[in-house]
C-alpha positions as CSV (number, residue, x, y, z in Angstrom):
1,X,83.7,98.3,70.8
2,X,86.2,99.3,69.1
3,X,90.2,98.1,69.2
4,X,92.9,100.8,69.6
5,X,95.4,97.6,68.5
6,X,95.4,95.1,66.1
7,X,98.0,93.0,65.5
8,X,97.8,90.7,62.7
9,X,99.8,87.3,61.6
10,X,102.6,89.3,63.1
11,X,105.9,86.9,62.6
12,X,109.4,88.4,63.5
13,X,112.8,86.8,63.7
14,X,116.4,88.1,65.1
15,X,118.5,86.5,62.3
16,X,117.7,83.1,61.9
17,X,115.8,82.7,65.4
18,X,111.7,83.2,65.1
19,X,110.6,85.1,67.7
20,X,107.0,84.3,66.9
21,X,105.1,83.8,63.8
22,X,101.5,84.7,62.6
23,X,100.9,86.3,66.4
24,X,97.4,87.9,66.9
25,X,96.8,90.5,69.5
26,X,93.5,92.8,69.7
27,X,93.3,95.2,72.4
28,X,89.6,97.0,72.8
29,X,89.4,100.9,74.0
30,X,89.1,101.4,77.1
31,X,90.9,98.2,78.3
32,X,93.9,97.5,80.2
33,X,95.5,94.6,78.8
34,X,98.9,93.2,80.2
35,X,101.6,91.3,78.3
36,X,103.2,88.3,80.0
37,X,105.9,86.0,79.4
38,X,109.4,84.9,80.5
39,X,112.4,87.0,79.0
40,X,113.1,86.3,75.7
41,X,109.3,85.5,74.6
42,X,109.2,88.8,72.8
43,X,107.3,91.1,75.0
44,X,109.4,94.0,74.4
45,X,109.6,93.0,71.0
46,X,105.9,93.6,70.3
47,X,106.5,97.3,72.3
48,X,109.2,98.0,70.0
49,X,107.0,97.1,66.9
50,X,104.2,99.1,68.2
51,X,106.3,101.9,68.6
52,X,108.0,102.1,65.4
53,X,111.3,101.4,66.6
54,X,111.2,98.1,64.9
55,X,109.9,96.7,62.0
56,X,108.4,93.1,61.7
57,X,109.4,90.4,59.0
58,X,106.0,89.9,58.4
59,X,102.0,90.9,59.7
60,X,101.3,94.1,60.4
61,X,100.6,96.2,64.1
62,X,97.4,99.1,64.1
63,X,97.1,101.6,66.3
64,X,93.5,103.0,65.6
65,X,93.4,101.5,62.3
66,X,97.4,103.3,61.1
67,X,100.4,100.8,60.5
68,X,102.5,101.5,63.3
69,X,105.5,102.0,60.8
70,X,103.3,105.0,59.5
71,X,101.3,107.0,61.9
72,X,100.2,110.2,61.4
73,X,100.9,113.1,63.8
74,X,97.0,113.0,64.6
75,X,97.9,109.7,65.8
76,X,100.9,109.2,67.5
77,X,99.8,112.6,69.8
78,X,96.9,109.9,70.9
79,X,99.9,107.5,72.0
80,X,102.2,107.8,75.2
81,X,105.2,105.5,75.5
82,X,107.1,104.3,78.9
83,X,110.2,102.4,77.2
84,X,112.5,100.1,79.5
85,X,115.6,101.9,79.9
86,X,113.9,105.3,79.6
87,X,116.0,108.4,79.6
88,X,115.7,112.1,81.4
89,X,117.1,114.8,81.4
90,X,119.0,114.3,85.1
91,X,120.5,117.6,85.5
92,X,116.0,119.5,85.7
93,X,114.4,118.9,89.1
94,X,110.7,117.7,88.6
95,X,109.6,121.5,88.2
96,X,111.8,122.0,85.1
97,X,111.3,118.7,83.5
98,X,107.4,119.3,83.9
99,X,107.7,123.1,82.5
100,X,109.6,121.9,79.9
101,X,107.7,119.0,78.2
102,X,104.7,121.5,78.9
103,X,106.1,123.3,75.9
104,X,105.4,120.0,73.5
105,X,102.1,118.8,74.0
106,X,99.0,121.1,73.0
107,X,96.8,119.2,75.5
108,X,99.1,119.1,78.5
109,X,97.3,118.9,81.7
110,X,100.0,118.8,84.6
111,X,97.2,117.5,87.1
112,X,97.8,114.1,87.3
113,X,102.1,114.6,86.8
114,X,101.8,116.5,90.0
115,X,99.2,114.5,92.1
116,X,102.0,111.3,91.1
117,X,104.7,113.0,92.6
118,X,102.7,114.4,95.8
119,X,101.6,110.5,96.1
120,X,105.4,109.5,95.3
121,X,106.2,112.6,98.3
122,X,109.4,113.7,95.6
123,X,110.0,117.2,96.2
124,X,109.4,120.0,93.9
125,X,113.2,121.2,93.8
126,X,114.5,117.5,93.6
127,X,116.6,116.6,90.6
128,X,116.2,113.8,88.5
129,X,119.8,112.7,89.0
130,X,119.3,112.1,92.6
131,X,116.4,109.8,92.4
132,X,115.9,106.2,92.5
133,X,115.5,104.5,89.6
134,X,112.0,103.5,90.4
135,X,111.5,107.4,91.2
136,X,112.8,108.6,87.5
137,X,110.8,106.1,86.3
138,X,107.4,107.2,87.7
139,X,108.9,110.4,86.9
140,X,108.6,109.9,83.3
141,X,105.0,107.9,83.6
142,X,103.5,111.5,85.5
143,X,104.7,113.3,82.4
144,X,103.0,111.0,79.5
145,X,99.8,111.0,81.7
146,X,100.2,115.0,81.4
147,X,100.4,114.4,78.1
148,X,96.5,113.1,78.2
149,X,97.2,110.2,75.6
150,X,94.2,108.2,74.6
151,X,96.9,104.7,74.8
152,X,99.3,104.2,77.1
153,X,102.0,101.5,76.0
154,X,104.1,100.7,79.4
155,X,106.8,98.4,79.4
156,X,107.9,97.4,82.4
157,X,106.1,100.8,84.8
158,X,106.6,99.8,88.0
159,X,110.2,99.0,87.4
160,X,112.5,100.0,90.6
161,X,109.7,100.5,93.4
162,X,109.5,98.9,96.2
163,X,106.2,97.2,97.4
164,X,104.4,99.6,99.0
165,X,105.1,102.4,96.3
166,X,104.0,99.8,93.7
167,X,100.5,99.1,95.5
168,X,99.8,103.1,95.6
169,X,100.9,103.5,91.8
170,X,98.8,100.8,90.4
171,X,95.6,101.9,92.3
172,X,96.4,105.2,91.2
173,X,96.8,104.3,87.6
174,X,94.1,102.0,87.5
175,X,91.6,104.8,88.9
176,X,93.1,107.8,86.6
177,X,92.6,105.1,83.5
178,X,89.1,103.9,84.3
179,X,88.1,107.2,85.2
180,X,89.5,108.9,81.8
181,X,88.4,106.0,79.4
182,X,91.9,105.3,78.7
183,X,93.5,102.4,76.7
184,X,97.0,100.5,78.7
185,X,98.9,98.3,76.8
186,X,101.4,97.1,79.5
187,X,104.2,94.1,80.3
188,X,106.0,93.3,84.0
189,X,108.0,91.2,85.8
190,X,106.1,91.5,88.8
191,X,103.0,89.4,87.8
192,X,101.1,90.6,91.3
193,X,101.5,94.1,90.1
194,X,99.2,93.0,87.1
195,X,96.5,91.1,88.5
196,X,95.5,94.6,90.3
197,X,95.8,96.4,87.2
198,X,94.9,94.6,83.9
199,X,91.1,93.8,82.6
200,X,92.7,91.3,79.8
201,X,95.6,88.9,80.2
202,X,98.0,87.9,77.4
203,X,100.5,84.7,77.8
204,X,103.4,84.6,75.7
205,X,106.1,81.1,75.5
206,X,108.1,81.0,72.7
207,X,107.0,81.4,69.5
208,X,103.1,81.2,70.5
209,X,100.4,82.8,72.5
210,X,99.4,80.4,75.5
211,X,96.3,82.4,76.6
212,X,94.2,85.6,75.8
213,X,91.3,86.6,77.4
214,X,89.5,88.6,80.6
215,X,91.8,88.1,83.2
216,X,89.0,86.6,85.6
217,X,87.9,84.1,83.4
218,X,90.9,82.5,83.1
219,X,91.9,82.4,86.8
220,X,88.4,81.4,87.6
221,X,88.9,78.6,84.2
222,X,92.6,77.5,84.8
223,X,93.0,75.4,87.5
224,X,95.7,73.6,89.5
225,X,95.7,69.9,90.8
226,X,98.0,68.7,93.9
227,X,98.4,64.8,94.8
228,X,101.0,62.1,95.7
229,X,101.1,58.9,93.1
230,X,102.3,55.6,94.5
231,X,104.5,55.5,91.2
232,X,106.9,58.4,90.9
233,X,107.2,57.4,87.1
234,X,104.2,58.5,86.2
235,X,104.3,60.8,83.7
236,X,100.8,63.1,82.2
237,X,102.8,65.9,80.4
238,X,101.5,64.5,77.0
239,X,97.8,64.0,78.2
240,X,95.8,66.0,75.9
241,X,93.7,67.8,78.8
242,X,97.3,68.7,80.6
243,X,98.5,72.6,80.2
244,X,101.7,71.3,82.3
245,X,102.8,69.2,84.6
246,X,105.1,69.1,87.4
247,X,107.0,66.1,89.5
248,X,109.2,66.0,92.3
249,X,109.4,62.6,93.3
250,X,105.6,61.4,94.1
251,X,104.5,64.9,94.4
252,X,102.6,65.7,91.6
253,X,101.0,69.3,90.3
254,X,98.4,68.9,87.2
255,X,97.7,72.2,85.6
256,X,94.5,72.2,83.1
257,X,91.4,73.6,82.1
258,X,89.2,70.7,83.0
259,X,87.3,70.0,86.3
260,X,88.6,68.4,89.6
261,X,85.5,65.9,88.5
262,X,87.5,65.1,84.7
263,X,90.8,64.9,86.7
264,X,89.6,62.3,89.4
265,X,87.7,60.2,86.3
266,X,90.6,60.4,84.6
267,X,92.8,59.2,87.2
268,X,90.1,56.4,88.1
269,X,90.1,54.8,84.2
270,X,94.0,54.8,84.2
271,X,94.4,52.9,87.7
272,X,96.6,55.6,89.5
273,X,96.7,55.0,92.5
274,X,97.3,58.3,94.4
275,X,96.3,60.4,97.8
276,X,95.7,63.9,99.2
277,X,94.2,65.1,95.7
278,X,93.5,68.6,96.3
279,X,92.7,71.6,94.4
280,X,95.2,74.4,94.7
281,X,93.8,78.0,94.8
282,X,96.5,80.4,92.9
283,X,96.6,83.6,92.2
284,X,98.0,85.4,88.7
285,X,101.8,84.4,89.1
286,X,100.5,80.8,90.3
287,X,98.7,80.4,87.0
288,X,101.3,82.1,85.1
289,X,104.1,80.0,86.3
290,X,101.7,76.7,85.9
291,X,100.7,77.6,82.4
292,X,104.7,78.3,81.0
293,X,106.0,76.1,83.5
294,X,109.1,76.9,86.0
295,X,112.1,76.3,83.7
């Protein structure tokens, strides 16, 4: 399977502040990849490089084999972007804006647009100016779906939606993408949304990638163990097998790719007296915090 997106040795700075160095990202055609990271870790920077708004210090990003700084009109027509803080023509209603956009896209298919508007219970004559932030973001996304792009690049796609509509929309987007064999590269601050949507996860920390793999494999292999230690001064953060170590008084959380047997054997070998040892079941948000740290 070929790649829709390839970023090779991507390096970028803001002044003297390094965002990341030698970053490599590959997104397979037909897959849905979720980019996760704390604020300031480089998510929106990566989106801006992909859409050609920002030129990296070094390295390159390719979309369908073309450098994102010099995409041909034919390749641009295959891409739909949803940018954080998107702008709409707020004086129009949702019927007028659909008609307006349709004139610019030869492959225009308004069915997914109106299907999404129906699910959101937005009236055809409702003006954009009277909508909430979440409704406006979904109008923007509906217009992108109607363009019938092969690749969707979505920055904080569920911003402003309440939990019920987020769930409805995420299920709709995944079903749409799989049925139409679309590729999606997306970010979101609401990680529970990503768990239902994505095939692959890429977790960034400041200046580096912490994980890039199939999301189900990641959730199976990355583990959290809880225990209470007799000596509250114990610090395992520098142990090679520990991805993250959190401690409050004598209550300890160990995040690792190692097995329960390995961790118990390590504690016994080191003579670390403890009680209430157990593995804790995690969701994607728990695993993200466990890998990147709470602070």
